[in-house]
C-alpha positions in Angstrom: 0.0 0.0 0.0 1.3 3.4 -1.0 2.5 5.7 1.8 1.5 9.3 1.1 3.4 10.9 3.9 6.1 12.1 1.6 3.5 13.7 -0.7 2.0 15.4 2.4 5.4 16.9 3.3 5.7 18.4 -0.2 2.1 19.5 -1.0 0.4 19.4 2.4 -2.3 17.2 4.0 -5.1 19.2 2.4 -3.8 18.5 -1.1 -3.2 14.8 -0.4 -6.9 14.6 0.7 -7.9 16.3 -2.5 -6.0 13.8 -4.6 -7.6 10.8 -2.8 -11.1 12.1 -3.4 -10.6 13.5 -7.0 -12.3 11.6 -9.9 -9.7 11.3 -12.6 -10.3 10.3 -16.3 -7.3 8.9 -18.2 -8.0 8.8 -22.0 -5.6 6.3 -23.5 -3.9 3.3 -22.0 -0.9 2.8 -24.3 2.7 4.0 -24.1 2.1 7.2 -22.0 -1.2 5.8 -20.5 0.5 2.8 -18.8 3.1 5.0 -17.2 0.5 7.5 -16.2 -1.9 5.1 -14.6 0.9 3.5 -12.6 2.1 7.0 -11.5 -1.4 8.0 -10.5 -1.9 4.9 -8.4 1.4 5.4 -6.6 0.8 9.2 -6.0 -2.3 9.2 -3.8 -5.0 9.2 -6.5 -7.7 6.7 -5.5 -10.5 7.2 -8.1 -9.3 6.5 -11.6 -11.3 5.7 -14.8 -9.5 4.7 -17.9 -10.9 4.4 -21.5 -9.1 3.1 -24.6 -10.4 1.6 -27.8 -7.4 -0.6 -28.5 -6.4 -4.2 -27.8 -2.9 -5.2 -26.6 -0.6 -6.2 -29.4 2.7 -8.0 -29.3 4.5 -4.8 -30.4 3.3 -3.0 -27.3 5.2 -5.2 -24.9 8.6 -3.5 -25.3 7.4 -0.3 -23.7 3.9 -0.7 -22.2 5.1 -2.4 -19.0 1.7 -3.1 -17.5 1.1 -5.7 -20.2 2.5 -9.2 -20.6 2.4 -11.8 -23.4 -0.7 -13.5 -21.9 -2.6 -10.2 -22.3 -2.3 -10.0 -26.1 -5.7 -9.4 -27.7 -7.2 -8.2 -24.4 -8.4 -4.7 -23.7 -5.6 -2.2 -22.9 -7.6 -0.2 -20.4 -9.0 -3.2 -18.5 -5.7 -4.9 -18.2 -3.9 -1.7 -17.2 -6.5 -0.8 -14.4 -6.3 -4.3 -13.1 -2.5 -4.0 -12.8 -2.5 -0.7 -10.9 -5.0 -2.0 -8.3 -2.4 -4.7 -7.5 0.2 -1.9 -7.0 -2.2 0.0 -4.7 -5.3 -1.9 -3.4 -6.8 1.4 -2.2 -7.3 2.6 -5.8 -10.8 2.4 -7.1 -10.0 1.9 -10.8 -12.6 1.3 -13.6 -12.1 0.9 -17.3 -14.0 0.9 -20.6 -12.9 -0.4 -24.0 -14.6 2.2 -26.2 -14.1 5.2 -28.5 -14.0 8.4 -26.5 -15.7 10.2 -29.5 -18.9 8.2 -29.1 -21.9 10.3 -28.4 -22.6 8.3 -25.2 -19.7 10.2 -23.6 -21.5 13.5 -23.5 -21.0 16.7 -21.6 -22.6 15.2 -18.4 -20.3 12.2 -18.6 -17.2 14.4 -18.8 -18.5 16.8 -16.0 -18.4 13.9 -13.5 -14.6 14.1 -13.4 -12.4 16.6 -11.6 -9.6 16.4 -14.2 -8.9 14.7 -17.5 -5.5 13.5 -18.6 -5.0 12.8 -22.3 -2.6 10.0 -23.3 -3.8 9.8 -26.9 -2.1 9.2 -30.3 -5.0 10.3 -32.4 -5.4 13.9 -33.5 -9.2 13.7 -34.0 -9.7 12.2 -30.5 -7.5 14.9 -28.9 -9.5 17.7 -30.5 -12.7 16.1 -29.4 -11.5 15.7 -25.8 -10.3 19.3 -25.8 -13.8 20.5 -26.9 -15.6 18.3 -24.5 -13.5 19.5 -21.6 -14.2 23.1 -22.5 -17.9 22.4 -22.7 -17.9 20.5 -19.4 -15.5 23.0 -17.8 -13.1 20.3 -16.7 -9.3 21.0 -16.7 -7.3 18.9 -19.1 -3.7 17.9 -19.0 -2.5 17.3 -22.6 0.5 15.3 -23.6 2.4 13.7 -26.5 5.6 12.1 -27.5 7.5 11.7 -30.7 10.6 9.6 -30.4 12.9 11.4 -27.9 10.6 14.5 -27.9 7.7 15.1 -25.6 5.4 17.8 -24.4 3.0 18.4 -21.5 0.6 21.3 -21.0 -2.5 22.3 -19.0 -5.7 23.4 -20.6 -8.2 25.4 -18.5 -11.1 27.1 -20.3 -10.8 30.9 -20.4 -7.5 30.7 -18.5 -5.0 29.1 -20.9 -4.6 28.2 -24.5 -6.6 25.3 -25.6 -5.4 22.5 -28.0 -6.7 24.5 -31.0 -5.4 27.9 -30.1 -2.3 27.5 -32.2 -2.7 26.4 -35.9 -1.7 22.8 -36.6 -1.1 22.4 -40.4 -0.8 18.8 -41.4 2.0 18.4 -43.8 1.0 15.5 -45.9 3.0 13.8 -48.6 1.3 14.1 -52.0 1.5 11.7 -54.9 0.6 12.3 -58.6 -2.8 10.8 -59.3 -1.4 9.0 -62.4 1.1 7.2 -60.3 -1.4 6.1 -57.7 -4.0 5.1 -60.2 -2.0 3.5 -63.0 1.7 3.0 -62.3 2.5 2.3 -58.7 6.1 1.4 -58.0 6.4 1.4 -54.2 4.4 -0.1 -51.3 3.3 3.4 -50.2 1.7 4.0 -53.6 -0.5 0.9 -53.1 -1.3 1.9 -49.5 -2.4 5.4 -50.5 -4.5 3.9 -53.2 -6.1 1.4 -50.8 -6.7 4.0 -48.0 -7.4 7.3 -49.7 -9.1 6.0 -52.8 -10.7 2.5 -52.6 -11.7 2.6 -48.9 -12.9 6.2 -49.2 -15.0 5.4 -52.3 -16.6 2.4 -50.9 -17.2 3.1 -47.2 -16.5 6.8 -46.4 -18.9 9.7 -46.7 -16.9 11.1 -49.5 -13.6 10.5 -51.2 -10.5 11.8 -49.3 -8.1 12.6 -52.1 -5.8 14.6 -49.8 -2.8 12.3 -50.4 -3.1 12.6 -54.2 -2.2 15.5 -56.4 -5.8 16.2 -57.5 -5.3 19.8 -58.8 -6.5 19.5 -62.3 -3.9 20.5 -64.9 -3.5 20.0 -68.6 -1.1 17.1 -67.8 -3.4 15.2 -65.5 -6.9 16.1 -66.8 -7.3 12.8 -68.6 -6.2 10.8 -65.6 -8.7 12.7 -63.4 -11.5 12.1 -65.9 -10.7 8.4 -65.8 -10.5 8.4 -62.0 -13.9 10.0 -61.8 -15.3 7.3 -64.1 -13.8 4.6 -61.9 -15.3 6.3 -58.9 -18.7 6.2 -60.4 -18.3 2.5 -61.2 -17.3 1.8 -57.5 -20.3 3.9 -56.3 -22.6 1.5 -58.3 -20.9 -1.4 -56.5 -22.0 0.1 -53.2 -25.5 -1.1 -54.0 -24.3 -4.7 -53.6 -23.2 -4.0 -50.0 -24.5 -6.7 -47.7 -24.9 -9.3 -50.4 -22.8 -12.4 -50.7 -21.2 -11.2 -53.9 -20.1 -7.7 -52.7 -16.4 -8.6 -52.0 -16.1 -10.6 -55.3 -17.6 -7.7 -57.3 -15.1 -5.2 -55.8 -12.2 -7.6 -56.3 -13.1 -8.3 -60.0 -13.5 -4.5 -60.6 -10.1 -3.4 -59.2 -7.9 -6.4 -59.8 -9.4 -7.8 -63.0 -11.3 -5.2 -65.1 -9.1 -2.2 -64.1 -5.9 -4.2 -64.7 -7.1 -5.4 -68.1 -7.8 -1.8 -69.1 -4.3 -0.8 -68.1 -2.8 -3.7 -70.0 -4.6 -2.5 -73.1 -2.4 0.7 -73.1 0.6 -1.0 -74.7 2.8 2.1 -74.8 2.6 2.4 -71.0 4.4 -0.8 -70.5 7.2 -0.5 -73.0 9.7 0.3 -70.2 7.8 -0.9 -67.2 6.8 -4.3 -65.9 3.1 -4.8 -66.8 0.7 -5.7 -64.0 -0.9 -9.1 -63.7 -4.6 -9.8 -63.6 -5.6 -11.5 -60.3 -8.1 -14.4 -60.4 -10.6 -14.3 -57.5 -11.6 -17.9 -57.9 -8.0 -19.1 -57.7 -7.1 -16.9 -54.8 -10.3 -17.7 -52.8 -9.6 -21.4 -52.5 -9.8 -22.6 -48.9 -6.5 -22.6 -47.1 -7.4 -23.1 -43.4 -6.4 -19.5 -42.8 -8.4 -17.6 -40.1 -8.9 -14.0 -41.4 -10.4 -12.9 -38.1 -7.0 -13.5 -36.4 -4.2 -12.8 -38.9 -0.5 -12.6 -37.9 0.2 -8.9 -38.0 3.9 -9.3 -38.3 4.0 -11.8 -41.2 3.7 -11.1 -44.9 0.8 -13.3 -45.8 0.4 -15.5 -48.8 -1.7 -14.3 -51.7 -4.6 -16.6 -50.8 -4.5 -15.3 -47.2 -4.5 -11.7 -48.4 -7.6 -12.5 -50.5 -9.3 -14.2 -47.5 -8.5 -11.1 -45.4 -9.9 -8.8 -48.1 -13.2 -10.7 -48.3 -13.5 -10.9 -44.5 -12.8 -7.2 -43.9 -14.9 -6.0 -46.8 -17.9 -7.9 -45.6 -17.5 -6.6 -42.0 -17.1 -3.0 -43.2 -20.2 -3.4 -45.5 -22.2 -4.6 -42.5 -21.0 -1.6 -40.4 -21.7 0.9 -43.2 -25.2 -0.4 -43.7 -25.9 -0.3 -39.9 -25.0 3.3 -39.6 -27.7 5.8 -39.0 -28.6 7.1 -42.5 -29.8 10.4 -41.1 -26.3 11.4 -40.2 -25.1 11.0 -43.8 -21.8 10.0 -42.5 -19.5 7.2 -43.4 -16.7 5.1 -42.0 -13.3 6.7 -41.3 -10.0 4.9 -41.6 -8.4 4.3 -38.2 -5.1 2.5 -37.8 -6.4 1.1 -34.5 -9.6 -0.2 -36.1 -8.9 -3.8 -37.2 -11.5 -3.9 -39.9 -10.3 -0.7 -41.7 -6.7 -1.6 -41.2 -7.1 -5.2 -42.5 -9.0 -3.9 -45.5 -6.3 -1.4 -46.4 -3.5 -3.9 -45.8 -5.2 -6.7 -47.9 -6.1 -4.5 -50.8 -2.7 -2.7 -50.8 -0.8 -6.0 -50.8 -3.1 -7.5 -53.5 -2.3 -4.5 -55.6 1.4 -4.9 -54.8 1.1 -8.5 -56.0 -0.5 -7.4 -59.2 2.2 -4.9 -59.9 5.2 -6.9 -58.7 5.9 -4.7 -55.8 7.3 -5.7 -52.4 4.5 -6.7 -50.0 4.3 -5.5 -46.4 2.9 -7.0 -43.2 -0.2 -5.6 -41.5 2.1 -4.1 -38.9 4.2 -2.3 -41.5 1.1 -1.2 -43.3 -0.2 0.3 -40.1 2.9 2.3 -39.6 2.9 3.6 -43.2 -0.8 4.4 -43.3 -0.8 6.0 -39.9 2.4 8.1 -40.3 3.7 6.6 -37.1 6.9 7.4 -35.3 8.1 4.7 -32.9 7.7 5.6 -29.3 10.6 5.6 -26.7 9.7 4.1 -23.3 12.0 6.6 -21.4 10.2 9.6 -23.1 6.8 8.1 -22.1 8.0 7.7 -18.5 9.2 11.3 -18.3 6.1 12.8 -19.8 3.8 10.7 -17.6 5.7 11.9 -14.5 5.3 15.5 -15.6 1.6 15.0 -16.2 1.0 13.8 -12.6 2.9 16.8 -11.3 0.7 19.2 -13.3 -2.4 17.3 -12.3 -1.5 17.8 -8.6 -1.1 21.5 -9.1 -4.4 21.8 -10.9 -6.3 19.9 -8.2 -4.6 22.1 -5.6 -6.0 25.2 -7.4 -2.4 26.3 -8.2 -2.9 26.9 -11.9 -0.5 29.9 -12.0 2.3 27.5 -11.0 1.5 25.1 -13.9 3.6 25.3 -17.1 4.1 23.8 -20.5 7.1 21.4 -20.4 9.1 19.9 -23.3 11.3 16.9 -23.3 14.1 17.6 -25.8 17.0 15.6 -27.2 20.5 16.8 -28.2 23.7 18.4 -26.9 22.2 20.5 -24.2 22.7 20.9 -20.5 19.1 20.2 -19.8 16.7 17.8 -21.5 13.5 19.3 -20.0 12.6 22.9 -20.5 9.4 24.7 -19.5 7.5 28.0 -20.1 4.5 29.6 -18.5 1.1 28.6 -19.7 -0.1 30.9 -22.5 -3.4 32.9 -22.4 -6.1 31.8 -24.9 -5.8 33.0 -28.5 -8.5 35.7 -28.8 -9.2 34.4 -32.3 -9.3 30.7 -31.5 -12.1 29.0 -33.4 -12.7 26.5 -30.5 -12.3 28.2 -27.1 -13.6 31.6 -28.1 -17.1 30.1 -27.8 -19.8 30.3 -25.2 -20.4 26.7 -24.2 -23.9 25.9 -22.8 -25.9 22.8 -22.2 -29.2 22.3 -24.0 -31.3 19.7 -22.2 -33.9 18.1 -24.5 -36.6 15.9 -23.1 -37.4 14.1 -26.4 -35.2 14.6 -29.5 -37.8 12.7 -31.5 -40.6 15.2 -30.7 -38.6 18.4 -30.5 -37.9 20.1 -33.8 -35.1 22.5 -34.8 -37.7 25.2 -35.0 -38.7 24.6 -31.4 -35.0 25.1 -30.4 -34.7 28.3 -32.3 -38.0 29.7 -30.8 -36.8 28.7 -27.4 -33.4 30.4 -27.8 -35.0 33.6 -29.2 -37.5 33.7 -26.3 -34.9 33.5 -23.5 -35.1 36.2 -20.8 -32.8 39.2 -21.2 -30.5 38.0 -18.5 -29.9 34.9 -20.5 -29.8 36.4 -23.9 -27.4 34.6 -26.2 -26.6 38.0 -27.8 -26.8 36.6 -31.3 -29.4 39.0 -32.8 -32.4 37.9 -34.9 -30.5 36.3 -37.8 -29.1 33.1 -36.4 -27.4 30.3 -38.3 -27.2 26.7 -36.9 -24.3 24.4 -37.7 -23.5 20.8 -36.6 -20.0 19.8 -37.5 -19.7 20.7 -41.2 -23.4 20.6 -41.8 -25.5 23.7 -42.2 -28.8 23.0 -40.5 -30.4 26.4 -40.7 -29.8 30.0 -41.8 -32.2 32.7 -42.8 -32.0 31.6 -46.4 -32.3 27.9 -45.7 -35.2 26.8 -43.4 -35.9 23.4 -44.8 -35.0 21.7 -41.5 -37.1 23.8 -39.1 -40.0 21.3 -39.0 -37.7 18.3 -38.7 -37.2 16.6 -35.3 -33.7 16.8 -33.9 -33.5 13.0 -34.0 -34.1 12.9 -37.7 -31.3 15.5 -38.2 -28.9 13.3 -36.2 -29.0 15.7 -33.2 -29.1 13.6 -30.1 -27.5 13.5 -26.7 -23.8 13.9 -27.0 -23.9 16.0 -30.2 -23.1 19.7 -30.4 -24.7 22.5 -32.4 -23.2 25.9 -32.9 -25.3 29.1 -33.2 -23.8 32.0 -35.0 -25.0 35.4 -36.0 -25.5 36.4 -39.6 -24.8 40.0 -38.6 -21.3 39.3 -37.3 -19.3 41.2 -39.9 -16.3 41.9 -37.7 -16.1 38.8 -35.6 -17.2 40.6 -32.4 -20.2 38.4 -31.7 -19.1 35.2 -29.8 -20.8 32.1 -31.2 -22.7 29.8 -28.8 -22.1 26.0 -28.7 -25.0 24.0 -27.3 -24.1 20.6 -26.0 -27.2 18.3 -26.3 -27.9 16.4 -23.1 -30.8 14.5 -21.5 -33.4 16.5 -19.6 -33.3 16.7 -15.8 -36.8 18.1 -15.4 -40.2 17.9 -17.1 -39.4 20.9 -19.3 -39.1 20.0 -23.0 -36.1 22.4 -23.3 -33.8 24.0 -20.8 -30.4 25.7 -21.0 -27.7 25.5 -18.3 -24.3 27.1 -17.8 -24.9 30.8 -18.1 -23.3 31.4 -14.7 -20.0 29.8 -15.9 -19.7 31.5 -19.3 -16.6 33.7 -19.4 -16.7 37.3 -20.5 -14.7 37.7 -23.7 -12.8 40.9 -24.4 -13.5 42.6 -27.7 -11.3 41.5 -30.6 -8.4 43.9 -31.4 -9.0 46.0 -34.5 -7.2 44.7 -37.6 -4.8 47.1 -39.3 -3.5 46.4 -42.8 0.2 45.9 -43.2 0.5 49.0 -45.3 -1.2 51.2 -42.7 0.9 53.8 -40.8 2.1 52.8 -37.4 3.5 54.9 -34.5 6.5 52.6 -34.5 8.3 52.6 -37.8 9.9 49.3 -37.0 6.8 47.4 -36.3 3.5 46.9 -38.3 0.5 45.6 -36.4 -1.4 42.9 -38.2 -4.0 40.7 -36.5 -2.6 39.7 -33.1 1.0 39.6 -34.3 3.8 42.1 -34.7 5.9 42.0 -37.8 9.3 43.3 -37.0 11.7 44.9 -39.4 13.4 41.5 -40.0 10.1 40.1 -41.3 9.6 37.8 -38.3 6.0 37.3 -37.1 5.9 37.6 -33.3 3.0 37.3 -30.8 2.6 40.2 -28.5 2.9 39.0 -24.9 4.5 41.3 -22.3 3.8 38.9 -19.4 5.8 35.9 -20.6 8.9 35.2 -18.6 11.6 34.2 -21.1 15.0 32.5 -21.1 17.7 32.7 -23.8 18.2 29.0 -23.4 14.8 28.3 -24.8 15.7 29.8 -28.2 18.5 27.3 -28.7 16.4 24.5 -27.5 13.6 25.4 -29.9 16.2 25.5 -32.7 17.3 22.0 -31.8 13.7 20.8 -31.6 13.0 22.2 -35.0 16.0 20.5 -36.5 15.0 17.3 -34.8 11.5 17.5 -36.2 12.8 18.2 -39.7 15.1 15.1 -39.5 12.3 12.9 -38.4 9.8 14.5 -40.9 7.0 14.5 -38.3 3.6 14.8 -39.8 1.9 15.7 -36.5 3.6 17.6 -33.6 2.9 20.9 -32.0 5.5 22.8 -30.0 4.9 26.3 -28.5 8.2 28.0 -27.7 9.9 31.3 -27.0 12.6 33.2 -28.8 14.6 35.5 -26.6 12.0 38.1 -25.4 9.3 37.3 -27.9 7.0 34.3 -28.0 6.8 32.3 -31.2 4.8 29.3 -32.5 6.7 26.5 -34.1 4.0 24.1 -35.5 4.1 20.9 -37.4 0.8 19.7 -35.9 -0.1 17.2 -33.2 2.2 14.5 -31.7 1.5 10.8 -32.6 3.0 7.7 -31.1 2.8 4.0 -31.9 0.5 2.3 -29.5 
């Protein structure tokens, strides 16, 4: 049993009591998550809930030390929580194997926790947790590692930057569409084709062609025209989803008909190896292979790839048909989703087989499709330790003492550097929002028009300050604006607006961005009222946005030109104005080393907020991703 006397000497008896009673949510039970759960259990936290979607894989055992070989294929969160209760029997640990983005984890569910700690390797999920914590007004400790680099920060609504306050451009490698479609030469070409073209066309809401060079030019117009024709042909095959012939029809289309068409272009293969048509009947012969449990680290035989293709295609078709059609959404590729990963791996390797390209194991495909950087156990341990220290300060109401910390790597005197938490970006599209909870008694009986009438009829002390011309948006969907009222008479349920969803209300009269949008989190009713809104007392007061001055406008300081929230100095550098930031010359050199390290590793997703001498800068290559 853990002795907390040492903690009491450092933080005081009152803080130790707070830790023992605090309800903690840990999102992710992988590389960072295992270390974090162990640290929490050994640091006086007694009420811990863990959630993770993934199963334990053989590759996890070299750094996720709560797992053993006998745990392979079991739930990460459940095994991890069971392990920490053996370390400290006083811990009340619970676990779920689920996707944190599911609507069942609504604002009320998040609000039951005193603090949330993110140990995720998924950008979409991190953004979702960030938004839910803002809506539930729960502090969040965010973390990430990338090889030898790591970062920890604290997010507190209206007090600090949120996860979205700094832009995170995703730097994606692009490939010419003609190469992906007709003349692949490397495994990554086949993986991009399987993930961003075939999977997207069959199972996603719309095609994601982000990894292909789809800007139409004179050189590729013919290729794009042919690609659209192929897309229409695949769309017709979607009608066979759920039938016994669906997988065979897709196979014959992409590995027989399309290859035959390519072979008819004789000139294309004068100096290239021509592809080979694949025969479904020959490859689908029974081999005793179990496609439900493939060996992720082996390069399968052609017949095994075919069996895996059929199995995953049928499972994805069933899932796609079972989705609520009112949401008009589709499946999304996730490297931790076995069905989507197996489909991409099988189709990519069958295409490699047809074109005489080296085949890759499912594990290797996962790394290439997910842009994964191998994780380092030591970095995970350091980051998890820093997370617990920040969590203790947050629960002790010592937010001013919290900071953003970085684990760096290189020839420096210190491998951990820190800086004060930054204030929210006044133009952030996520945290500059008024988050309220809309409680709906029956989403099947309440229409969108009822919601608008209710909002417009609120008392003056609860006025949303949006004016009369209101627009309603859910995700990327426009539900209503003054020129589009088709949905007013539709029940919320029919529009896919149920508990766990969010809708954003904006003003059509907001020409200068001065009106703060309102985000309504849909939740179950707590009274007999058909509609009720909560949270007005906790909504922060937002300062007016600074006036924008064009770069060519005159300035009192000839050396600086004000533009947006930044200062452009005479060297051309863009610098955030922040007079309260305590700076250190060492940070500049550390940031330089970090930037060099990121460039070497070609990270696709990492975000580092740093300082340069006396002026704070943002160095961004997006979010941090680890292999879990």
